[in-house]
Every structure is written in C-alpha cells, then in structure tokens.
mmCIF entry with sequence, helices, sheets and N, C-alpha, C, O atoms, coordinates in Angstrom:
data_MODEL
# 
_entry.id   MODEL 
# 
_entity.id                         1 
_entity.type                       polymer 
_entity.pdbx_number_of_molecules   1 
# 
_entity_poly.entity_id                      1 
_entity_poly.type                           'polypeptide(L)' 
_entity_poly.nstd_linkage                   no 
_entity_poly.nstd_monomer                   no 
_entity_poly.pdbx_seq_one_letter_code       
;(UNK)(UNK)(UNK)(UNK)(UNK)(UNK)(UNK)(UNK)(UNK)(UNK)(UNK)(UNK)(UNK)(UNK)(UNK)(UNK)
(UNK)(UNK)(UNK)(UNK)(UNK)(UNK)(UNK)(UNK)(UNK)(UNK)(UNK)(UNK)(UNK)(UNK)(UNK)(UNK)
(UNK)(UNK)(UNK)(UNK)(UNK)(UNK)(UNK)(UNK)(UNK)(UNK)(UNK)(UNK)(UNK)(UNK)(UNK)(UNK)
(UNK)(UNK)(UNK)
;
_entity_poly.pdbx_seq_one_letter_code_can   XXXXXXXXXXXXXXXXXXXXXXXXXXXXXXXXXXXXXXXXXXXXXXXXXXX 
_entity_poly.pdbx_strand_id                 A 
# 
loop_
_entity_poly_seq.entity_id 
_entity_poly_seq.num 
_entity_poly_seq.mon_id 
_entity_poly_seq.hetero 
1 1  UNK n 
1 2  UNK n 
1 3  UNK n 
1 4  UNK n 
1 5  UNK n 
1 6  UNK n 
1 7  UNK n 
1 8  UNK n 
1 9  UNK n 
1 10 UNK n 
1 11 UNK n 
1 12 UNK n 
1 13 UNK n 
1 14 UNK n 
1 15 UNK n 
1 16 UNK n 
1 17 UNK n 
1 18 UNK n 
1 19 UNK n 
1 20 UNK n 
1 21 UNK n 
1 22 UNK n 
1 23 UNK n 
1 24 UNK n 
1 25 UNK n 
1 26 UNK n 
1 27 UNK n 
1 28 UNK n 
1 29 UNK n 
1 30 UNK n 
1 31 UNK n 
1 32 UNK n 
1 33 UNK n 
1 34 UNK n 
1 35 UNK n 
1 36 UNK n 
1 37 UNK n 
1 38 UNK n 
1 39 UNK n 
1 40 UNK n 
1 41 UNK n 
1 42 UNK n 
1 43 UNK n 
1 44 UNK n 
1 45 UNK n 
1 46 UNK n 
1 47 UNK n 
1 48 UNK n 
1 49 UNK n 
1 50 UNK n 
1 51 UNK n 
# 
_struct_asym.id          A 
_struct_asym.entity_id   1 
# 
loop_
_struct_conf.conf_type_id 
_struct_conf.id 
_struct_conf.pdbx_PDB_helix_id 
_struct_conf.beg_label_comp_id 
_struct_conf.beg_label_asym_id 
_struct_conf.beg_label_seq_id 
_struct_conf.pdbx_beg_PDB_ins_code 
_struct_conf.end_label_comp_id 
_struct_conf.end_label_asym_id 
_struct_conf.end_label_seq_id 
_struct_conf.pdbx_end_PDB_ins_code 
_struct_conf.beg_auth_comp_id 
_struct_conf.beg_auth_asym_id 
_struct_conf.beg_auth_seq_id 
_struct_conf.end_auth_comp_id 
_struct_conf.end_auth_asym_id 
_struct_conf.end_auth_seq_id 
_struct_conf.pdbx_PDB_helix_class 
_struct_conf.details 
_struct_conf.pdbx_PDB_helix_length 
HELX_P HELX_P1 AA1 UNK A 8  ? UNK A 14 ? UNK A 8  UNK A 14 1 ? 7 
HELX_P HELX_P2 AA2 UNK A 29 ? UNK A 33 ? UNK A 29 UNK A 33 1 ? 5 
HELX_P HELX_P3 AA3 UNK A 39 ? UNK A 41 ? UNK A 39 UNK A 41 5 ? 3 
# 
_struct_conf_type.id          HELX_P 
_struct_conf_type.criteria    ? 
_struct_conf_type.reference   ? 
# 
loop_
_atom_site.group_PDB 
_atom_site.id 
_atom_site.type_symbol 
_atom_site.label_atom_id 
_atom_site.label_alt_id 
_atom_site.label_comp_id 
_atom_site.label_asym_id 
_atom_site.label_entity_id 
_atom_site.label_seq_id 
_atom_site.pdbx_PDB_ins_code 
_atom_site.Cartn_x 
_atom_site.Cartn_y 
_atom_site.Cartn_z 
_atom_site.occupancy 
_atom_site.B_iso_or_equiv 
_atom_site.pdbx_formal_charge 
_atom_site.auth_seq_id 
_atom_site.auth_comp_id 
_atom_site.auth_asym_id 
_atom_site.auth_atom_id 
_atom_site.pdbx_PDB_model_num 
ATOM 1   N N  . UNK A 1 1  ? 42.788 70.473 152.871 1.00 0.00 ? 1  UNK A N  1 
ATOM 2   C CA . UNK A 1 1  ? 42.941 70.107 151.474 1.00 0.00 ? 1  UNK A CA 1 
ATOM 3   C C  . UNK A 1 1  ? 43.635 71.245 150.760 1.00 0.00 ? 1  UNK A C  1 
ATOM 4   O O  . UNK A 1 1  ? 43.334 72.415 150.998 1.00 0.00 ? 1  UNK A O  1 
ATOM 5   N N  . UNK A 1 2  ? 44.584 70.895 149.868 1.00 0.00 ? 2  UNK A N  1 
ATOM 6   C CA . UNK A 1 2  ? 45.325 71.911 149.144 1.00 0.00 ? 2  UNK A CA 1 
ATOM 7   C C  . UNK A 1 2  ? 44.487 72.416 148.003 1.00 0.00 ? 2  UNK A C  1 
ATOM 8   O O  . UNK A 1 2  ? 43.704 71.671 147.413 1.00 0.00 ? 2  UNK A O  1 
ATOM 9   N N  . UNK A 1 3  ? 44.656 73.712 147.685 1.00 0.00 ? 3  UNK A N  1 
ATOM 10  C CA . UNK A 1 3  ? 43.971 74.240 146.497 1.00 0.00 ? 3  UNK A CA 1 
ATOM 11  C C  . UNK A 1 3  ? 44.513 73.565 145.223 1.00 0.00 ? 3  UNK A C  1 
ATOM 12  O O  . UNK A 1 3  ? 45.631 73.053 145.177 1.00 0.00 ? 3  UNK A O  1 
ATOM 13  N N  . UNK A 1 4  ? 43.640 73.599 144.180 1.00 0.00 ? 4  UNK A N  1 
ATOM 14  C CA . UNK A 1 4  ? 44.067 73.073 142.891 1.00 0.00 ? 4  UNK A CA 1 
ATOM 15  C C  . UNK A 1 4  ? 45.186 73.824 142.337 1.00 0.00 ? 4  UNK A C  1 
ATOM 16  O O  . UNK A 1 4  ? 45.208 75.053 142.414 1.00 0.00 ? 4  UNK A O  1 
ATOM 17  N N  . UNK A 1 5  ? 46.171 73.113 141.749 1.00 0.00 ? 5  UNK A N  1 
ATOM 18  C CA . UNK A 1 5  ? 47.401 73.761 141.159 1.00 0.00 ? 5  UNK A CA 1 
ATOM 19  C C  . UNK A 1 5  ? 46.995 74.464 139.858 1.00 0.00 ? 5  UNK A C  1 
ATOM 20  O O  . UNK A 1 5  ? 47.391 75.605 139.622 1.00 0.00 ? 5  UNK A O  1 
ATOM 21  N N  . UNK A 1 6  ? 46.196 73.778 139.004 1.00 0.00 ? 6  UNK A N  1 
ATOM 22  C CA . UNK A 1 6  ? 45.837 74.268 137.737 1.00 0.00 ? 6  UNK A CA 1 
ATOM 23  C C  . UNK A 1 6  ? 44.363 74.255 137.588 1.00 0.00 ? 6  UNK A C  1 
ATOM 24  O O  . UNK A 1 6  ? 43.673 73.421 138.175 1.00 0.00 ? 6  UNK A O  1 
ATOM 25  N N  . UNK A 1 7  ? 43.859 75.190 136.792 1.00 0.00 ? 7  UNK A N  1 
ATOM 26  C CA . UNK A 1 7  ? 42.481 75.125 136.391 1.00 0.00 ? 7  UNK A CA 1 
ATOM 27  C C  . UNK A 1 7  ? 42.434 74.359 134.995 1.00 0.00 ? 7  UNK A C  1 
ATOM 28  O O  . UNK A 1 7  ? 43.442 74.218 134.301 1.00 0.00 ? 7  UNK A O  1 
ATOM 29  N N  . UNK A 1 8  ? 41.273 73.913 134.670 1.00 0.00 ? 8  UNK A N  1 
ATOM 30  C CA . UNK A 1 8  ? 41.072 73.167 133.409 1.00 0.00 ? 8  UNK A CA 1 
ATOM 31  C C  . UNK A 1 8  ? 41.604 74.025 132.250 1.00 0.00 ? 8  UNK A C  1 
ATOM 32  O O  . UNK A 1 8  ? 42.290 73.509 131.368 1.00 0.00 ? 8  UNK A O  1 
ATOM 33  N N  . UNK A 1 9  ? 41.292 75.328 132.245 1.00 0.00 ? 9  UNK A N  1 
ATOM 34  C CA . UNK A 1 9  ? 41.646 76.218 131.180 1.00 0.00 ? 9  UNK A CA 1 
ATOM 35  C C  . UNK A 1 9  ? 43.133 76.409 131.101 1.00 0.00 ? 9  UNK A C  1 
ATOM 36  O O  . UNK A 1 9  ? 43.678 76.476 129.999 1.00 0.00 ? 9  UNK A O  1 
ATOM 37  N N  . UNK A 1 10 ? 43.816 76.500 132.220 1.00 0.00 ? 10 UNK A N  1 
ATOM 38  C CA . UNK A 1 10 ? 45.288 76.640 132.250 1.00 0.00 ? 10 UNK A CA 1 
ATOM 39  C C  . UNK A 1 10 ? 45.987 75.342 131.779 1.00 0.00 ? 10 UNK A C  1 
ATOM 40  O O  . UNK A 1 10 ? 47.003 75.383 131.084 1.00 0.00 ? 10 UNK A O  1 
ATOM 41  N N  . UNK A 1 11 ? 45.418 74.206 132.174 1.00 0.00 ? 11 UNK A N  1 
ATOM 42  C CA . UNK A 1 11 ? 45.966 72.948 131.718 1.00 0.00 ? 11 UNK A CA 1 
ATOM 43  C C  . UNK A 1 11 ? 45.917 72.808 130.163 1.00 0.00 ? 11 UNK A C  1 
ATOM 44  O O  . UNK A 1 11 ? 46.902 72.427 129.531 1.00 0.00 ? 11 UNK A O  1 
ATOM 45  N N  . UNK A 1 12 ? 44.756 73.126 129.588 1.00 0.00 ? 12 UNK A N  1 
ATOM 46  C CA . UNK A 1 12 ? 44.622 73.044 128.140 1.00 0.00 ? 12 UNK A CA 1 
ATOM 47  C C  . UNK A 1 12 ? 45.594 74.025 127.499 1.00 0.00 ? 12 UNK A C  1 
ATOM 48  O O  . UNK A 1 12 ? 46.181 73.723 126.459 1.00 0.00 ? 12 UNK A O  1 
ATOM 49  N N  . UNK A 1 13 ? 45.773 75.199 128.107 1.00 0.00 ? 13 UNK A N  1 
ATOM 50  C CA . UNK A 1 13 ? 46.674 76.195 127.539 1.00 0.00 ? 13 UNK A CA 1 
ATOM 51  C C  . UNK A 1 13 ? 48.104 75.682 127.581 1.00 0.00 ? 13 UNK A C  1 
ATOM 52  O O  . UNK A 1 13 ? 48.891 76.081 126.723 1.00 0.00 ? 13 UNK A O  1 
ATOM 53  N N  . UNK A 1 14 ? 48.485 74.851 128.491 1.00 0.00 ? 14 UNK A N  1 
ATOM 54  C CA . UNK A 1 14 ? 49.881 74.314 128.581 1.00 0.00 ? 14 UNK A CA 1 
ATOM 55  C C  . UNK A 1 14 ? 50.111 73.123 127.666 1.00 0.00 ? 14 UNK A C  1 
ATOM 56  O O  . UNK A 1 14 ? 51.260 72.773 127.400 1.00 0.00 ? 14 UNK A O  1 
ATOM 57  N N  . UNK A 1 15 ? 49.059 72.495 127.180 1.00 0.00 ? 15 UNK A N  1 
ATOM 58  C CA . UNK A 1 15 ? 49.237 71.377 126.306 1.00 0.00 ? 15 UNK A CA 1 
ATOM 59  C C  . UNK A 1 15 ? 49.595 71.819 124.912 1.00 0.00 ? 15 UNK A C  1 
ATOM 60  O O  . UNK A 1 15 ? 49.106 72.844 124.439 1.00 0.00 ? 15 UNK A O  1 
ATOM 61  N N  . UNK A 1 16 ? 50.429 71.073 124.257 1.00 0.00 ? 16 UNK A N  1 
ATOM 62  C CA . UNK A 1 16 ? 50.851 71.417 122.901 1.00 0.00 ? 16 UNK A CA 1 
ATOM 63  C C  . UNK A 1 16 ? 49.664 71.055 122.026 1.00 0.00 ? 16 UNK A C  1 
ATOM 64  O O  . UNK A 1 16 ? 48.915 70.121 122.316 1.00 0.00 ? 16 UNK A O  1 
ATOM 65  N N  . UNK A 1 17 ? 49.510 71.811 120.953 1.00 0.00 ? 17 UNK A N  1 
ATOM 66  C CA . UNK A 1 17 ? 48.398 71.549 120.061 1.00 0.00 ? 17 UNK A CA 1 
ATOM 67  C C  . UNK A 1 17 ? 48.548 70.120 119.480 1.00 0.00 ? 17 UNK A C  1 
ATOM 68  O O  . UNK A 1 17 ? 49.646 69.691 119.124 1.00 0.00 ? 17 UNK A O  1 
ATOM 69  N N  . UNK A 1 18 ? 47.464 69.436 119.401 1.00 0.00 ? 18 UNK A N  1 
ATOM 70  C CA . UNK A 1 18 ? 47.433 68.050 118.857 1.00 0.00 ? 18 UNK A CA 1 
ATOM 71  C C  . UNK A 1 18 ? 46.928 68.173 117.413 1.00 0.00 ? 18 UNK A C  1 
ATOM 72  O O  . UNK A 1 18 ? 45.826 68.666 117.173 1.00 0.00 ? 18 UNK A O  1 
ATOM 73  N N  . UNK A 1 19 ? 47.713 67.740 116.500 1.00 0.00 ? 19 UNK A N  1 
ATOM 74  C CA . UNK A 1 19 ? 47.268 67.815 115.096 1.00 0.00 ? 19 UNK A CA 1 
ATOM 75  C C  . UNK A 1 19 ? 46.338 66.675 114.806 1.00 0.00 ? 19 UNK A C  1 
ATOM 76  O O  . UNK A 1 19 ? 46.490 65.563 115.312 1.00 0.00 ? 19 UNK A O  1 
ATOM 77  N N  . UNK A 1 20 ? 45.359 66.986 113.968 1.00 0.00 ? 20 UNK A N  1 
ATOM 78  C CA . UNK A 1 20 ? 44.367 65.936 113.565 1.00 0.00 ? 20 UNK A CA 1 
ATOM 79  C C  . UNK A 1 20 ? 45.022 65.076 112.500 1.00 0.00 ? 20 UNK A C  1 
ATOM 80  O O  . UNK A 1 20 ? 45.793 65.550 111.666 1.00 0.00 ? 20 UNK A O  1 
ATOM 81  N N  . UNK A 1 21 ? 44.694 63.819 112.558 1.00 0.00 ? 21 UNK A N  1 
ATOM 82  C CA . UNK A 1 21 ? 45.246 62.902 111.567 1.00 0.00 ? 21 UNK A CA 1 
ATOM 83  C C  . UNK A 1 21 ? 44.158 62.008 111.060 1.00 0.00 ? 21 UNK A C  1 
ATOM 84  O O  . UNK A 1 21 ? 43.325 61.538 111.836 1.00 0.00 ? 21 UNK A O  1 
ATOM 85  N N  . UNK A 1 22 ? 44.145 61.754 109.729 1.00 0.00 ? 22 UNK A N  1 
ATOM 86  C CA . UNK A 1 22 ? 43.171 60.850 109.174 1.00 0.00 ? 22 UNK A CA 1 
ATOM 87  C C  . UNK A 1 22 ? 43.740 59.381 109.137 1.00 0.00 ? 22 UNK A C  1 
ATOM 88  O O  . UNK A 1 22 ? 43.096 58.460 108.636 1.00 0.00 ? 22 UNK A O  1 
ATOM 89  N N  . UNK A 1 23 ? 44.928 59.228 109.671 1.00 0.00 ? 23 UNK A N  1 
ATOM 90  C CA . UNK A 1 23 ? 45.565 57.927 109.704 1.00 0.00 ? 23 UNK A CA 1 
ATOM 91  C C  . UNK A 1 23 ? 44.989 57.127 110.896 1.00 0.00 ? 23 UNK A C  1 
ATOM 92  O O  . UNK A 1 23 ? 44.654 57.678 111.944 1.00 0.00 ? 23 UNK A O  1 
ATOM 93  N N  . UNK A 1 24 ? 44.897 55.856 110.687 1.00 0.00 ? 24 UNK A N  1 
ATOM 94  C CA . UNK A 1 24 ? 44.466 54.963 111.831 1.00 0.00 ? 24 UNK A CA 1 
ATOM 95  C C  . UNK A 1 24 ? 45.598 54.236 112.421 1.00 0.00 ? 24 UNK A C  1 
ATOM 96  O O  . UNK A 1 24 ? 45.369 53.251 113.124 1.00 0.00 ? 24 UNK A O  1 
ATOM 97  N N  . UNK A 1 25 ? 46.806 54.635 112.198 1.00 0.00 ? 25 UNK A N  1 
ATOM 98  C CA . UNK A 1 25 ? 47.996 53.950 112.717 1.00 0.00 ? 25 UNK A CA 1 
ATOM 99  C C  . UNK A 1 25 ? 47.952 53.892 114.252 1.00 0.00 ? 25 UNK A C  1 
ATOM 100 O O  . UNK A 1 25 ? 48.273 52.867 114.854 1.00 0.00 ? 25 UNK A O  1 
ATOM 101 N N  . UNK A 1 26 ? 47.568 54.962 114.844 1.00 0.00 ? 26 UNK A N  1 
ATOM 102 C CA . UNK A 1 26 ? 47.640 55.150 116.276 1.00 0.00 ? 26 UNK A CA 1 
ATOM 103 C C  . UNK A 1 26 ? 46.483 54.438 116.997 1.00 0.00 ? 26 UNK A C  1 
ATOM 104 O O  . UNK A 1 26 ? 46.503 54.327 118.222 1.00 0.00 ? 26 UNK A O  1 
ATOM 105 N N  . UNK A 1 27 ? 45.510 53.972 116.277 1.00 0.00 ? 27 UNK A N  1 
ATOM 106 C CA . UNK A 1 27 ? 44.293 53.383 116.913 1.00 0.00 ? 27 UNK A CA 1 
ATOM 107 C C  . UNK A 1 27 ? 44.503 51.866 117.284 1.00 0.00 ? 27 UNK A C  1 
ATOM 108 O O  . UNK A 1 27 ? 45.267 51.164 116.621 1.00 0.00 ? 27 UNK A O  1 
ATOM 109 N N  . UNK A 1 28 ? 43.840 51.410 118.306 1.00 0.00 ? 28 UNK A N  1 
ATOM 110 C CA . UNK A 1 28 ? 43.955 50.043 118.660 1.00 0.00 ? 28 UNK A CA 1 
ATOM 111 C C  . UNK A 1 28 ? 43.325 49.129 117.559 1.00 0.00 ? 28 UNK A C  1 
ATOM 112 O O  . UNK A 1 28 ? 42.370 49.510 116.882 1.00 0.00 ? 28 UNK A O  1 
ATOM 113 N N  . UNK A 1 29 ? 43.891 47.948 117.420 1.00 0.00 ? 29 UNK A N  1 
ATOM 114 C CA . UNK A 1 29 ? 43.422 47.013 116.331 1.00 0.00 ? 29 UNK A CA 1 
ATOM 115 C C  . UNK A 1 29 ? 41.957 46.685 116.540 1.00 0.00 ? 29 UNK A C  1 
ATOM 116 O O  . UNK A 1 29 ? 41.223 46.612 115.555 1.00 0.00 ? 29 UNK A O  1 
ATOM 117 N N  . UNK A 1 30 ? 41.476 46.479 117.787 1.00 0.00 ? 30 UNK A N  1 
ATOM 118 C CA . UNK A 1 30 ? 40.101 46.093 118.064 1.00 0.00 ? 30 UNK A CA 1 
ATOM 119 C C  . UNK A 1 30 ? 39.159 47.210 117.536 1.00 0.00 ? 30 UNK A C  1 
ATOM 120 O O  . UNK A 1 30 ? 38.111 46.913 116.962 1.00 0.00 ? 30 UNK A O  1 
ATOM 121 N N  . UNK A 1 31 ? 39.518 48.425 117.724 1.00 0.00 ? 31 UNK A N  1 
ATOM 122 C CA . UNK A 1 31 ? 38.676 49.569 117.247 1.00 0.00 ? 31 UNK A CA 1 
ATOM 123 C C  . UNK A 1 31 ? 38.597 49.562 115.724 1.00 0.00 ? 31 UNK A C  1 
ATOM 124 O O  . UNK A 1 31 ? 37.522 49.786 115.168 1.00 0.00 ? 31 UNK A O  1 
ATOM 125 N N  . UNK A 1 32 ? 39.693 49.314 115.048 1.00 0.00 ? 32 UNK A N  1 
ATOM 126 C CA . UNK A 1 32 ? 39.716 49.259 113.575 1.00 0.00 ? 32 UNK A CA 1 
ATOM 127 C C  . UNK A 1 32 ? 38.917 48.027 113.060 1.00 0.00 ? 32 UNK A C  1 
ATOM 128 O O  . UNK A 1 32 ? 38.210 48.111 112.055 1.00 0.00 ? 32 UNK A O  1 
ATOM 129 N N  . UNK A 1 33 ? 39.043 46.958 113.731 1.00 0.00 ? 33 UNK A N  1 
ATOM 130 C CA . UNK A 1 33 ? 38.313 45.681 113.348 1.00 0.00 ? 33 UNK A CA 1 
ATOM 131 C C  . UNK A 1 33 ? 36.809 45.859 113.548 1.00 0.00 ? 33 UNK A C  1 
ATOM 132 O O  . UNK A 1 33 ? 36.019 45.263 112.817 1.00 0.00 ? 33 UNK A O  1 
ATOM 133 N N  . UNK A 1 34 ? 36.404 46.665 114.520 1.00 0.00 ? 34 UNK A N  1 
ATOM 134 C CA . UNK A 1 34 ? 35.049 46.871 114.834 1.00 0.00 ? 34 UNK A CA 1 
ATOM 135 C C  . UNK A 1 34 ? 34.644 48.303 114.601 1.00 0.00 ? 34 UNK A C  1 
ATOM 136 O O  . UNK A 1 34 ? 33.973 48.900 115.442 1.00 0.00 ? 34 UNK A O  1 
ATOM 137 N N  . UNK A 1 35 ? 35.050 48.884 113.442 1.00 0.00 ? 35 UNK A N  1 
ATOM 138 C CA . UNK A 1 35 ? 34.810 50.287 113.161 1.00 0.00 ? 35 UNK A CA 1 
ATOM 139 C C  . UNK A 1 35 ? 33.349 50.610 113.093 1.00 0.00 ? 35 UNK A C  1 
ATOM 140 O O  . UNK A 1 35 ? 32.964 51.710 113.489 1.00 0.00 ? 35 UNK A O  1 
ATOM 141 N N  . UNK A 1 36 ? 32.530 49.745 112.628 1.00 0.00 ? 36 UNK A N  1 
ATOM 142 C CA . UNK A 1 36 ? 31.068 50.045 112.502 1.00 0.00 ? 36 UNK A CA 1 
ATOM 143 C C  . UNK A 1 36 ? 30.441 50.229 113.868 1.00 0.00 ? 36 UNK A C  1 
ATOM 144 O O  . UNK A 1 36 ? 29.568 51.075 114.055 1.00 0.00 ? 36 UNK A O  1 
ATOM 145 N N  . UNK A 1 37 ? 30.895 49.426 114.823 1.00 0.00 ? 37 UNK A N  1 
ATOM 146 C CA . UNK A 1 37 ? 30.340 49.436 116.177 1.00 0.00 ? 37 UNK A CA 1 
ATOM 147 C C  . UNK A 1 37 ? 30.826 50.755 116.896 1.00 0.00 ? 37 UNK A C  1 
ATOM 148 O O  . UNK A 1 37 ? 30.080 51.345 117.678 1.00 0.00 ? 37 UNK A O  1 
ATOM 149 N N  . UNK A 1 38 ? 32.051 51.182 116.618 1.00 0.00 ? 38 UNK A N  1 
ATOM 150 C CA . UNK A 1 38 ? 32.640 52.349 117.311 1.00 0.00 ? 38 UNK A CA 1 
ATOM 151 C C  . UNK A 1 38 ? 32.832 53.502 116.354 1.00 0.00 ? 38 UNK A C  1 
ATOM 152 O O  . UNK A 1 38 ? 33.794 54.249 116.535 1.00 0.00 ? 38 UNK A O  1 
ATOM 153 N N  . UNK A 1 39 ? 32.019 53.706 115.373 1.00 0.00 ? 39 UNK A N  1 
ATOM 154 C CA . UNK A 1 39 ? 32.232 54.755 114.419 1.00 0.00 ? 39 UNK A CA 1 
ATOM 155 C C  . UNK A 1 39 ? 32.181 56.165 114.997 1.00 0.00 ? 39 UNK A C  1 
ATOM 156 O O  . UNK A 1 39 ? 32.733 57.108 114.431 1.00 0.00 ? 39 UNK A O  1 
ATOM 157 N N  . UNK A 1 40 ? 31.508 56.284 116.137 1.00 0.00 ? 40 UNK A N  1 
ATOM 158 C CA . UNK A 1 40 ? 31.430 57.642 116.821 1.00 0.00 ? 40 UNK A CA 1 
ATOM 159 C C  . UNK A 1 40 ? 32.823 58.016 117.342 1.00 0.00 ? 40 UNK A C  1 
ATOM 160 O O  . UNK A 1 40 ? 33.056 59.193 117.617 1.00 0.00 ? 40 UNK A O  1 
ATOM 161 N N  . UNK A 1 41 ? 33.740 57.086 117.487 1.00 0.00 ? 41 UNK A N  1 
ATOM 162 C CA . UNK A 1 41 ? 35.121 57.411 117.958 1.00 0.00 ? 41 UNK A CA 1 
ATOM 163 C C  . UNK A 1 41 ? 36.044 57.765 116.725 1.00 0.00 ? 41 UNK A C  1 
ATOM 164 O O  . UNK A 1 41 ? 37.125 58.317 116.928 1.00 0.00 ? 41 UNK A O  1 
ATOM 165 N N  . UNK A 1 42 ? 35.654 57.474 115.542 1.00 0.00 ? 42 UNK A N  1 
ATOM 166 C CA . UNK A 1 42 ? 36.570 57.630 114.354 1.00 0.00 ? 42 UNK A CA 1 
ATOM 167 C C  . UNK A 1 42 ? 36.263 58.991 113.725 1.00 0.00 ? 42 UNK A C  1 
ATOM 168 O O  . UNK A 1 42 ? 35.187 59.560 113.904 1.00 0.00 ? 42 UNK A O  1 
ATOM 169 N N  . UNK A 1 43 ? 37.215 59.466 113.013 1.00 0.00 ? 43 UNK A N  1 
ATOM 170 C CA . UNK A 1 43 ? 37.085 60.756 112.308 1.00 0.00 ? 43 UNK A CA 1 
ATOM 171 C C  . UNK A 1 43 ? 35.941 60.776 111.346 1.00 0.00 ? 43 UNK A C  1 
ATOM 172 O O  . UNK A 1 43 ? 35.859 59.945 110.442 1.00 0.00 ? 43 UNK A O  1 
ATOM 173 N N  . UNK A 1 44 ? 35.073 61.702 111.530 1.00 0.00 ? 44 UNK A N  1 
ATOM 174 C CA . UNK A 1 44 ? 33.904 61.854 110.663 1.00 0.00 ? 44 UNK A CA 1 
ATOM 175 C C  . UNK A 1 44 ? 32.816 60.909 110.997 1.00 0.00 ? 44 UNK A C  1 
ATOM 176 O O  . UNK A 1 44 ? 31.828 60.846 110.265 1.00 0.00 ? 44 UNK A O  1 
ATOM 177 N N  . UNK A 1 45 ? 32.928 60.171 112.049 1.00 0.00 ? 45 UNK A N  1 
ATOM 178 C CA . UNK A 1 45 ? 31.891 59.160 112.393 1.00 0.00 ? 45 UNK A CA 1 
ATOM 179 C C  . UNK A 1 45 ? 30.819 59.675 113.249 1.00 0.00 ? 45 UNK A C  1 
ATOM 180 O O  . UNK A 1 45 ? 29.799 59.000 113.379 1.00 0.00 ? 45 UNK A O  1 
ATOM 181 N N  . UNK A 1 46 ? 30.949 60.849 113.871 1.00 0.00 ? 46 UNK A N  1 
ATOM 182 C CA . UNK A 1 46 ? 29.895 61.394 114.731 1.00 0.00 ? 46 UNK A CA 1 
ATOM 183 C C  . UNK A 1 46 ? 29.271 62.597 114.054 1.00 0.00 ? 46 UNK A C  1 
ATOM 184 O O  . UNK A 1 46 ? 29.466 63.746 114.450 1.00 0.00 ? 46 UNK A O  1 
ATOM 185 N N  . UNK A 1 47 ? 28.513 62.285 113.017 1.00 0.00 ? 47 UNK A N  1 
ATOM 186 C CA . UNK A 1 47 ? 27.775 63.338 112.289 1.00 0.00 ? 47 UNK A CA 1 
ATOM 187 C C  . UNK A 1 47 ? 26.374 63.475 112.842 1.00 0.00 ? 47 UNK A C  1 
ATOM 188 O O  . UNK A 1 47 ? 25.630 62.501 112.953 1.00 0.00 ? 47 UNK A O  1 
ATOM 189 N N  . UNK A 1 48 ? 26.025 64.712 113.188 1.00 0.00 ? 48 UNK A N  1 
ATOM 190 C CA . UNK A 1 48 ? 24.710 64.949 113.737 1.00 0.00 ? 48 UNK A CA 1 
ATOM 191 C C  . UNK A 1 48 ? 23.945 65.808 112.787 1.00 0.00 ? 48 UNK A C  1 
ATOM 192 O O  . UNK A 1 48 ? 24.476 66.759 112.213 1.00 0.00 ? 48 UNK A O  1 
ATOM 193 N N  . UNK A 1 49 ? 22.688 65.468 112.622 1.00 0.00 ? 49 UNK A N  1 
ATOM 194 C CA . UNK A 1 49 ? 21.779 66.295 111.735 1.00 0.00 ? 49 UNK A CA 1 
ATOM 195 C C  . UNK A 1 49 ? 21.458 67.557 112.401 1.00 0.00 ? 49 UNK A C  1 
ATOM 196 O O  . UNK A 1 49 ? 21.247 67.549 113.614 1.00 0.00 ? 49 UNK A O  1 
ATOM 197 N N  . UNK A 1 50 ? 21.398 68.691 111.694 1.00 0.00 ? 50 UNK A N  1 
ATOM 198 C CA . UNK A 1 50 ? 21.020 69.949 112.299 1.00 0.00 ? 50 UNK A CA 1 
ATOM 199 C C  . UNK A 1 50 ? 19.546 69.969 112.672 1.00 0.00 ? 50 UNK A C  1 
ATOM 200 O O  . UNK A 1 50 ? 18.710 69.480 111.911 1.00 0.00 ? 50 UNK A O  1 
ATOM 201 N N  . UNK A 1 51 ? 19.217 70.523 113.821 1.00 0.00 ? 51 UNK A N  1 
ATOM 202 C CA . UNK A 1 51 ? 17.863 70.542 114.263 1.00 0.00 ? 51 UNK A CA 1 
ATOM 203 C C  . UNK A 1 51 ? 17.188 71.822 113.894 1.00 0.00 ? 51 UNK A C  1 
ATOM 204 O O  . UNK A 1 51 ? 16.011 72.009 114.200 1.00 0.00 ? 51 UNK A O  1 
# 
C-alpha cells in the first residue's frame, strides 16, 4: 500500500480560504424550504449554551 500523499493538515493548508456568507443563494432549495428542520446547518443555527 502506498503512503498517504497529503496529511489532513497539509490539505487544509493548500485549500484557499472560504469566505463566510450570510447569503442562502448557494444552498439547496429543500434546505431553505425546511430551514427549521435543518437549522443546525444554517448560519447561526447551531448555538450551544455554555456549560
């Protein structure tokens, strides 16, 4: 078996930075239509209370 070409850290380093967007243009229509069901996938939808 060949050794891994890249480590996870090196792959992330090679990726261009992804800018955050509050726009929902890039999201699938089903996700937008069922936003309450999938709010953990949307911006600001995964809020956890501090313990």
